[in-house]
C-alpha positions as CSV (number, residue, x, y, z in Angstrom):
1,M,9.2,-21.7,6.8
2,T,6.8,-20.0,9.1
3,I,7.5,-16.3,9.5
4,D,7.3,-14.7,13.0
5,I,4.7,-12.0,12.4
6,D,5.6,-10.2,15.7
7,A,9.3,-10.2,14.8
8,V,8.7,-8.3,11.6
9,T,6.4,-5.9,13.4
10,G,9.2,-5.3,15.8
11,I,11.7,-4.6,13.0
12,L,9.4,-2.0,11.5
13,R,8.8,-0.3,14.8
14,E,12.5,-0.1,15.5
15,A,13.2,1.4,12.2
16,A,10.4,3.9,12.7
17,D,11.7,4.9,16.1
18,T,15.3,5.3,15.1
19,A,15.3,6.4,11.4
20,V,11.8,7.9,10.7
21,L,10.2,9.6,13.7
22,P,13.4,11.6,14.7
23,R,13.2,13.2,11.2
24,F,9.5,14.0,11.3
25,R,9.0,17.7,10.9
26,A,12.8,18.0,11.5
27,L,14.2,17.4,7.9
28,A,17.0,19.6,6.8
29,E,16.9,20.9,3.2
30,H,19.9,18.6,2.2
31,E,18.0,15.6,3.6
32,V,15.3,15.7,0.9
33,S,16.1,15.2,-2.8
34,E,14.3,14.4,-6.0
35,K,15.0,10.9,-7.3
36,S,12.9,11.3,-10.4
37,P,10.5,14.0,-11.8
38,G,7.9,14.6,-9.1
39,E,9.2,11.9,-6.8
40,I,11.2,12.7,-3.7
41,V,13.3,10.7,-1.2
42,T,14.5,11.6,2.2
43,I,17.2,10.4,4.5
44,A,14.5,8.7,6.5
45,D,13.5,6.6,3.5
46,S,17.1,5.5,2.8
47,E,18.2,4.8,6.4
48,A,14.9,3.0,7.3
49,E,15.1,0.8,4.2
50,E,18.7,-0.2,4.8
51,Q,17.9,-1.1,8.5
52,I,14.7,-3.0,7.7
53,S,16.3,-4.9,4.8
54,L,19.2,-6.1,6.9
55,R,17.0,-7.3,9.7
56,L,14.5,-9.0,7.4
57,R,17.2,-11.0,5.8
58,E,18.3,-12.2,9.2
59,L,14.8,-13.7,9.6
60,L,14.6,-15.2,6.1
61,D,17.5,-14.8,3.7
62,V,15.8,-14.1,0.5
63,P,16.1,-11.0,-1.8
64,V,14.7,-7.7,-0.5
65,V,13.0,-5.5,-3.1
66,G,12.9,-2.1,-1.4
67,E,11.4,1.0,-3.0
68,E,14.7,3.0,-2.9
69,A,16.9,0.1,-3.9
70,A,14.6,-0.7,-6.9
71,S,14.6,3.0,-7.8
72,A,18.4,2.7,-8.2
73,D,18.2,-0.7,-9.8
74,P,14.9,-1.6,-11.4
75,G,16.2,-5.1,-12.1
76,L,15.6,-6.0,-8.5
77,L,11.9,-6.4,-9.4
78,R,12.7,-9.5,-11.3
79,A,13.1,-11.3,-8.0
80,L,9.3,-11.2,-7.5
81,R,8.9,-13.3,-10.7
82,R,12.0,-15.5,-10.6
83,E,12.7,-16.2,-6.9
84,P,10.6,-18.6,-4.7
85,A,10.4,-15.9,-2.1
86,A,11.2,-12.2,-1.6
87,W,10.6,-9.4,0.8
88,L,9.0,-6.1,-0.2
89,V,9.8,-3.0,1.8
90,D,8.3,0.6,1.6
91,P,10.3,2.4,4.3
92,V,8.2,5.5,4.2
93,D,5.0,5.2,2.2
94,G,3.7,8.8,1.6
95,T,7.1,10.3,1.5
96,R,5.8,13.7,0.3
97,N,3.3,13.8,3.1
98,F,6.1,12.9,5.6
99,A,8.3,15.7,4.2
100,R,5.5,18.2,4.4
101,G,4.8,17.3,8.1
102,S,1.6,15.4,7.5
103,T,1.0,12.4,9.6
104,A,-0.4,10.4,6.6
105,F,2.5,8.1,6.1
106,A,3.4,4.5,6.9
107,V,6.2,2.0,7.1
108,M,5.3,-1.2,5.2
109,A,6.6,-4.7,4.3
110,A,5.3,-7.8,2.7
111,L,6.6,-11.3,2.1
112,V,6.0,-12.6,-1.4
113,R,6.1,-16.4,-2.3
114,E,5.8,-17.5,-6.0
115,G,4.7,-14.0,-6.9
116,R,1.9,-13.8,-4.3
117,A,1.8,-11.8,-1.1
118,V,1.5,-14.2,1.8
119,A,2.1,-11.8,4.8
120,S,2.0,-8.1,5.1
121,W,2.6,-5.3,7.7
122,I,1.5,-1.6,7.7
123,L,2.7,0.5,10.6
124,H,1.4,4.0,11.3
125,P,4.3,5.3,13.4
126,I,2.6,8.4,14.8
127,E,-0.3,6.4,16.3
128,G,1.8,3.3,16.9
129,R,-0.9,1.4,15.2
130,V,0.0,-1.8,13.1
131,Y,-2.0,-3.7,10.6
132,V,-1.0,-7.2,9.7
133,A,-2.3,-9.9,7.4
134,E,-1.4,-13.5,6.6
135,L,-2.8,-15.4,3.7
136,G,-5.5,-17.7,4.9
137,S,-5.3,-16.5,8.5
138,G,-7.0,-13.1,8.4
139,A,-6.3,-9.4,8.9
140,W,-5.6,-7.7,12.2
141,R,-5.2,-4.3,13.8
142,D,-3.2,-4.3,17.0
143,G,-4.4,-7.8,17.7
144,T,-8.1,-7.2,16.8
145,R,-9.4,-9.2,13.9
146,L,-10.8,-7.1,11.0
147,H,-13.8,-7.8,8.9
148,R,-15.0,-5.5,6.1
149,E,-18.8,-5.5,6.0
150,P,-20.4,-5.1,2.5
151,A,-20.9,-1.5,1.4
152,P,-24.4,0.0,0.7
153,A,-25.9,-1.2,-2.5
154,E,-26.8,2.2,-3.9
155,P,-23.9,4.2,-5.6
156,A,-25.3,7.3,-4.1
157,E,-24.3,6.0,-0.7
158,L,-20.8,4.9,-1.6
159,R,-17.7,6.9,-0.6
160,G,-14.4,6.4,-2.4
161,A,-11.1,7.7,-3.6
162,V,-9.4,7.9,-7.0
163,L,-5.7,8.7,-7.2
164,S,-6.0,10.6,-10.5
165,R,-2.4,11.8,-10.8
166,F,-1.3,9.1,-13.3
167,L,-4.6,8.7,-15.2
168,S,-4.9,9.8,-18.8
169,P,-6.9,12.9,-19.6
170,T,-9.7,10.7,-21.0
171,A,-9.8,8.5,-17.8
172,R,-9.7,11.5,-15.6
173,E,-12.6,13.1,-17.5
174,R,-14.6,9.8,-17.0
175,V,-14.0,9.9,-13.3
176,V,-15.1,13.6,-13.1
177,S,-18.3,12.8,-15.0
178,A,-19.1,9.8,-12.8
179,T,-18.4,11.5,-9.5
180,P,-21.9,12.9,-9.0
181,A,-23.2,9.3,-8.9
182,F,-21.5,8.7,-5.6
183,A,-21.9,10.1,-2.1
184,E,-18.2,11.3,-2.2
185,V,-15.2,10.7,-4.3
186,G,-11.9,12.2,-2.9
187,S,-8.3,12.0,-3.9
188,G,-7.3,9.7,-1.1
189,A,-4.5,10.2,1.4
190,H,-1.7,10.0,-1.2
191,C,-0.5,7.1,0.8
192,A,-1.5,3.6,0.1
193,G,-0.7,2.7,3.7
194,V,-3.4,5.0,4.8
195,D,-5.9,4.4,2.0
196,Y,-6.1,0.6,2.4
197,P,-6.8,0.6,6.2
198,Q,-9.5,3.3,5.6
199,L,-11.1,1.0,3.1
200,V,-10.8,-2.0,5.4
201,E,-12.2,-0.1,8.4
202,G,-15.2,1.3,6.5
203,E,-14.2,5.0,6.1
204,L,-14.1,4.3,2.3
205,D,-16.0,1.8,0.2
206,F,-13.7,1.8,-2.9
207,V,-10.2,3.1,-4.0
208,L,-9.1,3.2,-7.6
209,F,-5.3,3.4,-8.5
210,H,-3.6,3.5,-11.8
211,R,0.0,2.9,-10.9
212,T,0.5,-0.3,-8.9
213,L,4.0,-0.5,-7.6
214,P,4.4,-3.7,-5.6
215,W,5.7,-2.1,-2.4
216,D,2.7,0.2,-2.4
217,H,0.0,-2.4,-2.9
218,A,1.1,-5.8,-1.8
219,P,0.7,-5.0,1.9
220,G,-2.7,-3.3,1.6
221,S,-4.2,-5.6,-0.9
222,L,-3.5,-8.6,1.3
223,L,-4.9,-6.8,4.3
224,L,-8.1,-6.0,2.3
225,T,-8.7,-9.4,0.9
226,E,-8.0,-11.2,4.2
227,A,-10.6,-8.8,5.7
228,G,-13.2,-9.9,3.1
229,G,-12.7,-7.1,0.5
230,V,-11.8,-7.2,-3.1
231,A,-8.6,-6.1,-4.9
232,L,-8.9,-6.8,-8.7
233,R,-7.4,-5.5,-11.9
234,P,-9.9,-3.8,-14.2
235,E,-10.0,-7.0,-16.2
236,G,-11.1,-8.9,-13.1
237,D,-7.9,-10.6,-12.2
238,P,-6.7,-10.7,-8.6
239,Y,-3.9,-8.4,-7.7
240,R,-0.4,-9.9,-7.6
241,P,2.8,-8.0,-6.9
242,D,4.6,-9.8,-9.7
243,D,2.1,-8.4,-12.2
244,E,3.4,-5.2,-13.9
245,R,0.1,-4.1,-15.4
246,V,-1.5,-0.8,-14.4
247,G,-4.9,-0.3,-12.8
248,L,-6.3,-1.6,-9.6
249,L,-9.8,-1.2,-8.2
250,N,-10.2,-2.1,-4.5
251,A,-13.7,-2.4,-3.0
252,A,-15.5,-3.5,0.1
253,D,-17.1,-6.5,-1.7
254,G,-17.7,-7.9,-5.2
255,T,-21.0,-6.1,-5.8
256,T,-19.5,-2.7,-5.0
257,W,-16.5,-3.6,-7.2
258,R,-18.8,-4.3,-10.2
259,T,-20.9,-1.2,-9.6
260,V,-17.8,1.1,-9.3
261,R,-16.1,-0.5,-12.3
262,S,-19.1,0.1,-14.5
263,L,-19.2,3.8,-13.6
264,L,-15.5,4.7,-13.4
265,L,-13.8,2.5,-16.0
266,P,-14.4,2.0,-19.8
């Protein structure tokens, strides 16, 4: 079945307009809670996910693996491996940013078939900007096709980001030691829905993640690879949302991936 790309975009925009944006910089204390140590959820996350999930199943009636639903029932993740198709939903990617009043957040979704992302959407509600990708058909920003040009060959000209929060002390120390070899290594936006578009559009040349939850990475990794970039596990395997391993190095091109891997990873 062919999915109506614009229909899904409309579903995400509607949820952003009704459940997310009205709460931006207007959250009451009781509308923010801790769902696990260091992880928060807001009423915007819960309401947007419920709304998006309902509407997506009207388009294609397959399981919906939403971040908040899977937090309550981790067994939902099995659908990515066992079902022919499933939706992934991240209702507010960058929840902590959102709760703090930062504009670095996104509303995201992906369609997974046989464990592989085949379509994805990243909406930046504040700007109204939307990124979409479809397997084999390319990556787009508001109707403009995206192509990631190769990055500079020299490490000293590369700009990247490393989300070090979940790295082991040894891995973190290696990153710190390697940082001077690059032009710049930051900590990213703490929102995959911002980091991936920045990589695709040339603001970054590589991004390294340790934790790779599928709702965080299925949308952006498809956007990146359809634009000509690379999203590979440290072992060199392509990223798949049904793969529960940790570690994901994203880069502008294969040469950059190999260069960065040799410097940052054991």
